[in-house]
Backbone as a ProteinNet text record, in pm:
[ID]
protein_1_A
[PRIMARY]
MYETTYHRAGSVADAASMMASAEDGKYLGGGQTLLPTMKQRLAAPTDLIDLAKIVDLHGISEAGGAVVIGAATTHAEVASSAVINSKLPGLATLAGGIGDPAVRHKGTIGGSIANNDPAADYPSALVALGATVKTNKRELAAEDFFTGMFETALEDDEIVTSVSFPVPAKSAYSKYPNPASRYAMAGVFVAKGADDSVKVAVTGAGQDGVFRVGEMESALSSNWSPEAVAGISVSSDNLLSDIHGSAAYRANLVTVMAKRAVAAAG
[TERTIARY]
4713.1	4600.5	4631.3	4525.9	4543.3	4447.8	4481.3	4399.7	4295.9	4176.4	4068.3	4006	3989.9	3927.7	3779.9	3696.1	3551.5	3499	3413.4	3350.6	3199.1	3124.2	2978.7	2937.2	2890.6	2852.6	2715.2	2701.2	2574.1	2491.3	2553.9	2485.4	2559.1	2494.9	2559.1	2683.3	2673.1	2788.3	2902.2	2866.9	2965	3037.4	2960.4	3019	3112.9	3071.9	3154.9	3285.9	3277.7	3397.5	3493.3	3437.9	3520.9	3589.2	3516.7	3574.6	3688.4	3670.9	3774.6	3903.7	3889.7	4007.3	4070.4	4002.2	4050.6	4153	4247.2	4346.9	4284.2	4210	4141	4011.3	3914.5	3791.9	3686.4	3592.7	3477.8	3353.1	3245.5	3117.7	3057.7	2997.6	2936.1	2785.7	2709.5	2563.9	2520	2465.3	2426.5	2539.5	2645.8	2763.7	2752.3	2646.8	2625.5	2721.9	2785.7	2888.1	3027	3038.1	3169.1	3235.9	3163.5	3226.6	3276.4	3197.6	3252.4	3374.1	3372.6	3486.3	3611.3	3593.7	3706.6	3756.3	3663.4	3703.8	3786.8	3758.9	3833.2	3961	3991.1	4110.1	4110.2	3990.3	3979	3963.5	3943.2	3937.5	3998.6	4073	4137.9	4135.4	4016	4007.6	4070.9	4129.7	4187.1	4078.7	3963.1	3853.7	3719.7	3632.7	3494.9	3403.9	3321.6	3232	3089.4	3032.6	2900.6	2791.2	2703.7	2594.4	2461.2	2458	2331.6	2251.3	2317.7	2248	2212.8	2234.4	2199.7	2049.1	1980.1	1833.9	1779.5	1844.2	1795.7	1800.1	1871.4	1882.1	1776.7	1690.7	1588.9	1449.8	1361.6	1221.2	1168.4	1036.2	963.6	849	837.3	731.3	674.9	556.5	491.9	457.7	495.1	466.6	478.9	385.2	393.4	394.8	320.6	315.6	437.6	517.9	638.1	652.9	722.3	756.2	906.4	943.3	1084	1130.6	1241.7	1296.1	1434.7	1455.2	1586.4	1688.7	1812.6	1915.9	1946.6	1928.4	1958.8	1838.1	1731.6	1613.9	1645.5	1610.8	1645.9	1549.4	1593.9	1509.2	1381.1	1392.7	1274.9	1174.1	1222.2	1132.6	1064.9	1137	1077.5	969.6	999.8	906.7	778.7	788.2	671.5	596.8	646.4	583.7	445.7	347.2	212	207.7	282.5	286.7	343.4	453.4	516.9	432.1	371.8	285.6	164.4	119.7	5.1	44	152	189.8	292.5	380.2	489.1	497.5	393.2	392.4	509.5	554.7	669.6	794	812.2	928.3	919.8	798.8	779.7	814.5	769.5	802.2	952	1014.8	1159.2	1234	1203.1	1273.6	1251.4	1130.7	1099.6	1169	1227.6	1296.3	1447	1499.4	1644.5	1700.6	1796.7	1867.5	1778.3	1810	1731.7	1692.4	1614	1570.7	1685.3	1797.7	1910.2	1963.3	1975	2021.3	1920.4	1792.3	1688.6	1676.5	1712.2	1701.9	1828.6	1933.6	2056.3	2089.8	2070.1	2103.6	2015.9	2070.6	1998.1	1989.1	1888.7	1872.2	1988.4	2034.1	2145.7	2273.8	2301.8	2421.8	2418.5	2300.4	2285.8	2312.9	2250.9	2267.2	2406.1	2466.6	2602	2702.6	2678.2	2767	2744.7	2619.5	2581.6	2634.4	2608.6	2638	2553.5	2610.3	2532.5	2415.9	2415.8	2306.1	2212.8	2234.1	2148.1	2011.5	1909.5	1772.7	1735.4	1772.1	1723.9	1751.8	1868.1	1891.5	1780.9	1723.3	1615.7	1494.2	1463.2	1348.1	1372.6	1492	1522.3	1512.5	1566.4	1565.2	1423.6	1352.9	1218.2	1119.9	1136.5	1044.3	1087.8	1203.4	1250	1283.1	1348.4	1378.9	1489.1	1493.4	1598.3	1676.7	1808.1	1895.7	1945.6	1920.7	1967.6	2089.2	2191.3	2311	2330.3	2437.9	2467.3	2518.9	2533.6	2585	2491.8	2407	2329.8	2218.9	2145.7	2044.9	2079.5	2059.3	2094.7	1979.4	1946	1849.9	1910.9	1826.6	1877.4	1963.7	1922.8	1997.9	2133.1	2150.8	2281.1	2363.3	2295	2361.7	2440.5	2379.5	2446	2529.2	2659.3	2747.8	2818.7	2807.2	2873.4	2881.9	2939.7	2950	3025.1	2956.8	3011.2	3054.2	2999.3	3037.4	2913.5	2927.2	2821.3	2884.2	2799.4	2847.4	2890.4	2882.3	2918.5	3066.2	3094.7	3232.3	3273.3	3402.8	3452.7	3395.5	3370.6	3323.5	3173.3	3103.3	2960.8	2873.9	2766.4	2678.3	2538.1	2484.2	2344.2	2257.8	2165	2080	1936.7	1885.8	1749.5	1728.9	1620.6	1579.3	1432	1398.4	1260.4	1204.2	1088.6	1024.7	890.8	875.4	743	645.7	522.4	423	369.4	386	341.3	196.2	140.7	8.2	14.6	122.2	143.4	291.9	324.1	463.6	470.5	570.7	591.6	734.4	780.2	916	912.4	991.1	1004.3	1149.2	1202.1	1341	1356.4	1462.3	1504.2	1626.4	1612.5	1723.8	1824.9	1949.6	2050.3	2009.3	2004.6	1955.4	2033.3	2160.9	2243.5	2240.8	2267.5	2284.2	2155.5	2058.7	1933.2	1952.7	2074.4	2094.9	2024.2	1988.7	1916.4	2008.2	1972.3	2038	1977.1	1851.9	1783.7	1661.1	1651.5	1536.6	1483.3	1351.8	1291.8	1188.7	1205.7	1110.1	1036.9	903.4	821.6	740.2	723.3	645.8	573.9	448.4	372.8	350.3	403.3	394.7	255.7	238.5	110.4	76.4	179.4	159.5	153.4	139.6	132.8	265.3	374	505.2	542.7	614.9	649.9	801.4	851.3	993.2	1008.7	1105.7	1140.1	1289.3	1326.2	1466.3	1507.9	1627.9	1678.2	1802	1805.2	1923.2	1967	2090.6	2140.1	2194.9	2163.8	2201.8	2310	2317.8	2407.4	2548.3	2647.5	2786.5	2812.9	2735.9	2753.4	2648.3	2578.4	2476.4	2339.2	2258.1	2118.6	2108.4	2007.2	1983	1834.5	1792.8	1653.1	1635.8	1511.1	1479.7	1376.5	1425	1339.3	1230.4	1261.1	1161.6	1042.5	1071.4	963	882.1	949.5	879.8	783.1	827.4	740.7	620.8	644.8	535.8	432.7	479.9	388.3	314.6	372.6	306.1	177.5	174.1	54	-31.8	26.1	-48.6	10.5	-45	7.9	-43.3	33.9	-3.2	121	122	237.5	265.7	160.1	176.7	256.9	250.9	320.3	471.4	524	669.2	712.9	615.7	648.2	740.1	726.3	806.4	929.5	959.3	1073.4	1194	1303.1	1426.2	1531.7	1610.8	1723.7	1848.5	1940.9	2065.8	2149.2	2216.5	2303.9	2439.1	2462.9	2586.3	2587.4	2699.9	2717.5	2636.1	2588.7	2524.5	2625.6	2601.3	2689.4	2679.9	2791.5	2795.4	2888	2836.7	2917.1	2870.6	2916.4	2882.6	2734.2	2666	2524.2	2434.1	2483.2	2401.6	2474.9	2457.8	2523.5	2452.6	2515	2453.4	2322.2	2319.5	2197	2086	2122.9	2026.1	1966.5	2054.2	2006.5	1918.2	1951.9	1869.6	1727.8	1715.9	1583.6	1511.8	1586.6	1526.4	1467.3	1532.5	1481.8	1340.6	1317.6	1184.1	1083.5	1123.4	1033.1	998.5	1098.3	1074	990.5	1011.2	932	784.5	757.2	618.5	556.2	629.3	576.9	553.9	645.9	631.4	508.8	488.2	369.9	242	241.2	124.5	98	205.1	189.1	139.7	179.4	136.4	-12.2	-68	-211.3	-245.8
13104.5	13181	13331.3	13409.5	13553.9	13613.3	13729.5	13794.3	13885.1	13881.8	13971.5	14029.8	14158.8	14223.7	14245.4	14194.7	14206.1	14329.4	14406.6	14524.6	14513.4	14549.1	14554.9	14701.8	14750.6	14891.6	14915.7	15029.9	15064.5	15159.7	15220.7	15313.7	15316.9	15375.6	15387.7	15476	15584.5	15673.4	15601.6	15519.6	15441	15345.3	15279.3	15184.9	15255.6	15371.6	15446.8	15490.1	15527.7	15568.2	15450.7	15334.2	15214.1	15178.3	15191.9	15160.7	15256.8	15382.1	15482.1	15452.8	15386.1	15355.8	15221.5	15142	15007	15009.7	14919	14907.9	14849.5	14740.7	14675.3	14615.5	14702.6	14658.6	14610.8	14529.8	14483.9	14496.5	14544.8	14547	14406.8	14367.3	14236.4	14251.1	14194.7	14194.3	14065	13974.9	13844.5	13743.9	13775.2	13689.1	13566.1	13557	13434.9	13419.3	13526.5	13518.4	13550.1	13654.9	13698.1	13593.7	13536	13440.5	13314.3	13253.5	13140.4	13179.3	13301.5	13348.6	13359.2	13406	13414.4	13275.5	13182	13045.6	12980.8	13017.5	12963.3	13041	13139.1	13222.2	13305.8	13336.1	13421.3	13567.9	13591.1	13726.9	13723	13827.1	13832.6	13974.8	14026.8	14164.1	14177.6	14293.1	14318.2	14341.8	14393.2	14426.4	14387.2	14331.1	14302.9	14396.1	14471	14567.4	14519.6	14467.7	14404.1	14510.6	14506.6	14603.6	14548.9	14421.9	14352.5	14410.8	14472	14521.1	14669.9	14730.6	14872.9	14883.6	14939.2	14943.3	15014.1	15121.7	15201.9	15127.1	15016.2	14939.5	14829.2	14819.5	14715.1	14773.7	14686.7	14725.6	14737.5	14727.2	14738.1	14836.1	14935	15033.9	15071.4	15129	15173.5	15321.4	15398.4	15541.2	15598.3	15685.8	15757.1	15668.4	15558	15469.3	15382.4	15369	15286.8	15204.5	15092.3	15008.3	15021.4	15055.9	15076.6	14963.2	14900.1	14787.5	14824.5	14813.9	14841	14739.7	14783.5	14699.1	14574.4	14579.8	14464.6	14372.9	14396.4	14310.4	14178.1	14068	13936.6	13892.8	13794.8	13739.5	13681.5	13617.4	13558.3	13665.5	13778.3	13887.8	13946.6	13956.6	14005.5	13908.5	13778.7	13677.5	13670.3	13695.8	13680.4	13810.5	13922.8	14052.1	14062.2	14100.3	14117.7	14230.5	14336.2	14449.9	14406.8	14334.4	14292.7	14189.9	14097.1	13999.5	14065.8	14176.2	14247.6	14338.9	14414.3	14517	14469.6	14377.9	14331.5	14178.9	14110.6	13964.3	13896.8	13955.8	13898.2	13899.3	14004.7	14016.2	13917.2	13896.4	13798.7	13658.6	13625.1	13494.5	13479.2	13582.6	13581.1	13553.7	13630.9	13617.3	13480	13425.5	13294.9	13180	13205.6	13100.8	13110.2	13199.7	13213.9	13105.8	13030.7	12933.8	12839	12821.8	12738.2	12822.3	12767.5	12848.3	12913.7	12843.7	12901.9	13026.5	13018.6	13133.8	13247.6	13214.4	13318.7	13391.2	13325.5	13390.9	13466.6	13456.1	13530.9	13631	13590.1	13677	13799.9	13911.1	14038.6	14092.9	14174	14232.7	14326	14401.8	14493.3	14420	14312.5	14235.2	14169.8	14121.6	14054.6	14149.7	14266.7	14357.4	14421	14440	14496.8	14398.5	14269.7	14167.2	14149.9	14162.2	14153.5	14028.2	13914	13787.1	13778.7	13737.5	13732.7	13635.7	13543.2	13448	13480.3	13594.9	13634.4	13677.8	13667.5	13694.8	13843	13912.5	14049.1	14148	14142.8	14241.9	14247.6	14132.5	14132.9	14208.8	14194.8	14265	14414.8	14455.1	14598.1	14664.8	14598.4	14657.3	14658.4	14547.5	14538.9	14633.5	14652.9	14737.8	14884.2	14914.5	15052.9	15102.8	15018.4	15052.1	15157.2	15220.1	15317	15266.9	15262	15219.9	15343.9	15346.4	15458.8	15414.9	15498.5	15471.1	15582.5	15573.1	15678.7	15805.1	15800.8	15916.6	15970.5	15884.4	15926.9	15827	15853.7	15762.3	15724.7	15596.9	15546.5	15465.4	15490.4	15406.8	15268.6	15165.2	15028.1	15004.4	15058.5	15033.3	15104.3	15202.3	15267	15199.5	15128.6	15065.6	14942.1	14855.6	14732.5	14761.3	14738.2	14778	14661.4	14539.8	14425	14310.9	14198.9	14081.6	14113.9	14098	14127.3	14273.4	14360.5	14501.3	14589.7	14693.7	14793.2	14931.7	15032.2	15170.2	15214.1	15125.2	15160.5	15194.6	15297.7	15328.1	15234.7	15222.4	15125.3	15144.9	15269.7	15296.7	15325.9	15301.4	15335.9	15222.6	15257.1	15159	15169.7	15059.6	15056.1	15063.7	15158.4	15173.3	15125	15137.2	15090.3	15080.5	15012.9	15004.4	15041	15132.2	15177.6	15121.5	15053.7	14992.1	15060.1	15122	15172.2	15055	15075	14967.3	14951.4	14833.3	14812.5	14766.2	14765.5	14708	14556.6	14499.4	14354.5	14325.9	14213.6	14170.7	14022	13957.1	13815.6	13777	13669	13619.3	13469.1	13419.6	13275.8	13245.1	13142.7	13106.5	12955.1	12915.7	12777	12769.2	12709	12710.5	12599.8	12630	12525.4	12428.2	12299.1	12204	12204	12238.6	12235.7	12367.8	12476.5	12606.3	12686.1	12656.1	12731.2	12868	12898.8	13019.8	13003.8	13115.6	13111.2	13076.4	12972.4	12948.5	13041.6	13076	13182.3	13220.1	13346	13396.5	13519.8	13528.4	13640.9	13709.7	13839.4	13921	14009.9	14002.5	14087.6	14182.9	14303.6	14402.7	14496.2	14522.9	14626.5	14739.2	14855.7	14967.6	15026.5	15113.4	15181.6	15264.3	15301.7	15378.6	15288.4	15156.4	15054.6	15029.4	15087.9	15056	14913.2	14846.1	14706	14689.3	14612.6	14579.3	14429.4	14373.5	14232	14224.6	14175.8	14170.8	14026.8	13992.4	13855	13848.8	13748.6	13723.5	13578.9	13548.8	13412.4	13368.4	13439.6	13396.3	13481.7	13608.6	13700.8	13705.5	13712.4	13723.2	13852.7	13955.7	14084.5	14107.3	14002.1	14015.1	14044	14115	14139.6	14219.4	14184.3	14259.6	14257.6	14354	14362.3	14304.3	14261	14207.4	14299.9	14391.4	14492.9	14436	14329.5	14272.5	14216	14154.5	14102.6	14216	14321.9	14437	14497.3	14510.3	14565.7	14476.2	14345.2	14250.7	14252.9	14258.5	14257.9	14390.5	14497.7	14627.7	14629.4	14552.5	14547.5	14424.7	14323.7	14200.7	14131.2	14161.7	14103.3	13959.5	13865.9	13724.2	13639.9	13516.8	13429.1	13406.3	13403.9	13379.9	13491.2	13611.2	13724.9	13707.1	13631.8	13613.1	13473.4	13387.1	13246.9	13229.8	13316.2	13302.8	13390.6	13455.3	13547.3	13477.7	13474.5	13413.5	13520.6	13501.8	13592.1	13529.2	13610.8	13560.9	13492.9	13386.9	13317.4	13387.8	13487.9	13565.6	13635.3	13632.8	13698.2	13634.6	13510.5	13437.5	13343	13310.2	13220.2	13079	13007	12867.6	12794.5	12687.9	12614.9	12469.7	12395.8	12254	12232.5	12335.7	12322.8	12348.8	12423.6	12453.2	12543.1	12516.1	12596.6	12730.4	12818.9	12947.8	12929.1	12835.3	12809.5	12756.9	12673.6	12620.1	12732.6	12821.2	12932.9	13027.4	13045.8	13131.1	13075.6	12944.3	12882.2	12898.2	12885.2	12900.4	13039.8	13140.6	13277.1	13288.1	13231.8	13236.4	13158.8	13041.9	12958.5	13028.3	13084.8	13151.7	13280.4	13348.6	13468.2	13432.3	13326	13281	13249.9	13179.5	13142.2	13264.3	13360.1	13481.1	13561.4	13576.9	13651.6	13579.9	13447.7	13370.9	13388.2	13389.5	13406.4	13545.2	13645.5	13783.3	13801.8	13720.2	13728.3	13834.7
12524	12575.4	12565.6	12568.6	12568.8	12671.5	12718.5	12820.6	12756.7	12811.9	12771.3	12896.6	12899.8	13014.6	12986.1	13075.8	13059.4	13132.2	13064.3	13123.5	13106.7	13207.8	13196	13199.5	13086.2	13076	13138	13204.4	13265.5	13182.5	13081.9	12993.2	12859.8	12760.8	12630.2	12640	12714.1	12731.7	12802.7	12900.5	12974.5	12880	12792.9	12697.4	12600.5	12551.7	12458	12523.5	12650.4	12723.4	12741.1	12771.5	12786.2	12655.2	12545.3	12415	12382	12416.2	12387.8	12463.5	12578.2	12660.6	12627.1	12545.7	12515.1	12402	12408.8	12302.2	12176	12193.9	12082	12136.1	12160.1	12223.6	12126.2	12178.1	12100.9	12187.6	12126.2	12196.2	12193.7	12304	12317.2	12334.2	12239.5	12250.5	12315.6	12235.3	12288.3	12285.5	12211.7	12209.3	12122.2	12040.6	11963.6	11846.2	11806.3	11701.6	11757.2	11835.2	11882.8	11971.1	12065.9	12157.5	12085.9	11995.7	11920.1	11836	11782.3	11704	11790.4	11913.2	12005.6	12046	12064.1	12101.2	11991.3	11867.8	11754.3	11726.1	11810.6	11797.9	11669.8	11620.8	11503.4	11542.5	11669.9	11724.8	11864.4	11898.2	12029.3	12082.9	12112.5	12163.7	12301.5	12326.1	12458.7	12562.4	12514.8	12606.8	12545.2	12627.7	12588.1	12666.4	12595.5	12661	12642.5	12749.6	12746.1	12749.4	12646.9	12636	12686.7	12725.5	12751.4	12867.6	12963.5	13082.8	13075.5	12962.6	12948.3	12927.3	13024.5	13023.4	12900.1	12860.1	12747	12613.7	12607.9	12483.9	12473.7	12574	12575.7	12548.7	12501	12491.2	12350.4	12340.8	12214.5	12235.7	12147.9	12163	12026.5	12028.6	11905.7	11917.6	11818.2	11819.3	11679.5	11643.7	11516.8	11394.5	11397.7	11282.3	11263.5	11368.5	11361	11488.4	11475.8	11591	11614.1	11737.1	11771.3	11862.2	11824.4	11900.7	11950.5	12081	12138.4	12091.3	12075	12016.2	12098.2	12229.6	12314.9	12333.7	12260.1	12265.8	12198.1	12263	12209.2	12099.1	12021.8	11916.6	11976.2	12090.5	12153.9	12192.9	12239.2	12276.4	12154.2	12043.6	11919.3	11872.4	11875.9	11826.4	11908.9	12038.6	12126.9	12152.4	12102.7	12128.2	12063.1	12141.1	12088.1	11986	12011.9	11919	11784.5	11787.1	11661.9	11588.3	11659.6	11593.7	11529.3	11586.7	11531.6	11415.9	11433.6	11335.7	11232.8	11273	11186.5	11191.6	11147.2	11159.3	11089	10978.3	10909.1	10995.8	11073.1	11160.4	11275.7	11327.8	11435	11386.3	11266.3	11207	11189.1	11138.8	11116.5	11246.9	11349.8	11477.5	11539.7	11522.5	11579	11509.8	11393	11318.5	11323.9	11405.4	11417	11509.6	11461.5	11544.2	11620.7	11749.2	11839.1	11960.9	12055.5	12170.2	12247.3	12261.1	12334.8	12264.3	12132.8	12054.7	12061.5	12048.3	12046.8	12180.2	12288.6	12419.6	12459.6	12380.1	12407.9	12297.5	12172.8	12061.1	12056	12007.3	12003.6	11861.5	11837.4	11704.5	11671.7	11770.1	11745.9	11712.3	11785.9	11759.5	11623.2	11584.4	11455.2	11339.6	11342.8	11229	11227.2	11344	11348	11289.6	11306.7	11251.5	11101.3	11057.9	10917.1	10847.7	10909.9	10844.1	10717.5	10604.3	10479.8	10483.7	10581	10593.3	10710.4	10776.4	10886.6	10834.7	10918.5	10876.3	10879.7	10986.1	11008	10893.9	10828.2	10722.5	10617.9	10582.5	10481.9	10533.1	10661.1	10718.4	10722	10763.2	10771.5	10634.7	10532.5	10398.5	10341.1	10352.4	10294.9	10363.5	10491.9	10566.9	10569.8	10511.7	10511.7	10650.5	10729.7	10868.3	10878.6	10995.4	11027.1	11147.8	11133.6	11242.8	11316.5	11446.4	11527.4	11608.3	11609.5	11688.4	11790.6	11866.4	11963.4	11896.3	11762	11690	11582	11523.6	11406.5	11375.7	11266.2	11215.7	11071.9	11038.6	10906.6	10848.8	10722.1	10653.4	10636.1	10642.3	10634.9	10511.6	10398.1	10275.2	10273.5	10360.9	10375.7	10485.3	10573.6	10688.1	10645.7	10563.9	10520.1	10394.9	10405.5	10296.2	10228.3	10279.4	10218.4	10316.4	10273.2	10359.2	10488.4	10601.1	10733.9	10746.9	10664.8	10670.2	10684.6	10766.1	10782	10780.3	10785.8	10788.8	10928.6	11026.1	11163.3	11176	11253.2	11289.7	11403.1	11426.7	11524.5	11664.4	11702	11838	11843.1	11732.8	11723.9	11777.2	11845.8	11908.3	11850.3	11802.1	11760.2	11885.9	11889.5	12007.4	11985	11860.8	11832.9	11682.7	11645.8	11505.8	11498.4	11406.6	11390.6	11260	11270.1	11153.9	11124.8	11007.5	10969.9	10961.8	11005.3	11002.1	10859.3	10799.4	10661.5	10655.4	10533.7	10515.2	10521.5	10466.8	10467.2	10481.6	10545.7	10549.7	10580.7	10526.2	10554.6	10519.3	10579.6	10558	10541.9	10446.8	10428.2	10396.8	10460.4	10433.2	10423.4	10350.4	10347.4	10437.5	10556.1	10651.4	10627.3	10655	10660.9	10771.4	10745.8	10845.4	10976.5	10970.8	11091.7	11167.2	11096.3	11162.8	11174.2	11090.5	11080.6	11016.8	10974	10895.1	10760.9	10699.5	10572.7	10456.7	10381.1	10252.8	10149.1	10171.5	10097.4	10179	10212.4	10285.7	10216.1	10202.1	10130.8	10219.8	10237	10312.5	10212.9	10214.6	10126.8	10213	10163.8	10238	10142.5	10173.5	10103.3	10203.2	10171.1	10262.6	10272.1	10368.5	10385.1	10262.2	10184.1	10060.6	9937.4	9960.3	9854.1	9783.3	9830.7	9773.7	9813.8	9727	9750.8	9751.8	9848.3	9853.3	9876.5	9807.1	9821.1	9850.1	9967.3	10007.1	10034.5	9989.4	9996.6	10084.8	10172.2	10254.2	10235.3	10271.8	10267.5	10134.3	10028.5	9893.9	9829.7	9865.4	9796.9	9853.7	9766.1	9810.7	9885.9	9856.6	9924.3	10032.6	10069.4	10172.9	10115.3	10190.3	10153.1	10022.6	9941.2	9818.3	9784.8	9702.7	9659.5	9519.9	9490.2	9358.2	9293.9	9211.3	9150.6	9062.8	8988.6	8898.3	8976.5	9088.5	9172.3	9233	9271.3	9328.5	9227.2	9104.5	8999.6	8974.7	8968.6	8943.5	9055.2	9179.2	9292.9	9307.8	9258.5	9266.2	9185.8	9076.8	8993.5	9019.9	9083.8	9110.3	9231.9	9348.7	9472.3	9485.1	9433.2	9440.3	9418.6	9470.1	9448.4	9300.7	9219.7	9076.7	9009.4	9065.4	9005.3	9006	9104.4	9113.8	9071.3	9045.2	9016.3	8896.3	8796.5	8675.4	8672.3	8784.9	8789.1	8851.6	8778.4	8827	8851.5	8953.9	8977.6	8918.2	8876.8	8819.8	8928.5	8889.8	8985.1	8998.8	8915.5	8928.5	9064	9130.3	9261.2	9372.8	9351.2	9459.7	9524.6	9649.6	9722.8	9667	9672.7	9631.5	9727.6	9790.9	9888.2	9893.4	9993.3	10002.5	10029.5	10075.3	10107.6	9987.2	9889.7	9773.2	9675.8	9548.4	9445	9428.2	9351.4	9322.1	9247.1	9154.2	9078.1	9168.9	9263.7	9360	9444.2	9490	9570.5	9487.8	9360.8	9275.2	9265.8	9252.2	9248	9381.6	9491.3	9624.2	9643.5	9588.4	9603.6	9546.8	9429.9	9369.5	9453.4	9499.3	9580.2	9711.7	9777.4	9904.8	9885.7	9773.5	9745.9	9729.8	9657.2	9640.6	9776.1	9860.4	9992.4	10079.8	10072.1	10153.4	10113	9983.6	9936.1	9977.4	9967.4	10009	10157.9	10237.3	10382.2	10418.5	10339.1	10367.3	10340.8	10248.9	10224.2	10120.8
[MASK]
++++++++++++++++++++++++++++++++++++++++++++++++++++++++++++++++++++++++++++++++++++++++++++++++++++++++++++++++++++++++++++++++++++++++++++++++++++++++++++++++++++++++++++++++++++++++++++++++++++++++++++++++++++++++++++++++++++++++++++++++++++++++++++++++++++++++++

């Protein structure tokens, strides 16, 4: 066994101060990844700094053509929000399909994106919607935030405080979930911006995490329909391959999920 000291932070500044004093501290969001990792002895932080009770990290608001979600907001809150269902229906669908009810009521958007699991759902939404990640130190565009499998641009002591999503003209998400974990074997988020720009972002399939499909974006820019992407295949190079599905299988799933997402967006 090993000792871990638990801290409950009352503010972002309080959490940062606790981290500075810790020998090997970890921030704790919803705990849906970190706690199982600790149980498996794959992580042994000296200190756990719980961010869940920091009031400033909670909430969903709309202002200036964007929807802002606090980092400690749970998946269930995102999925049930009237604002998100109205302005970002693709994001509401995404959040409602994460894990099971227990996971959705504990897991947080901030914790998910900070962990950047290659099969997590949120990264595709952030990239496709052109979101901005705000931390206690700076603001980062989504495409600069995600840097590789389980890697982000976050510094060790940096805290995600909120995510801002520009309101698109259309958005939708479709994924093929692993039957056991509900993680995406391939998930595709499509968005048409208020300026008619189109982004298609894929999660669950790439070895380096979330990625965009430029050919699909070009096709949808001139013809927003499922048929526009039906004949477009992504290369199986650099795609994940495991006991659940080969790289070629996942490449096919990307096309299928893209068609479904565009159809759902209308």
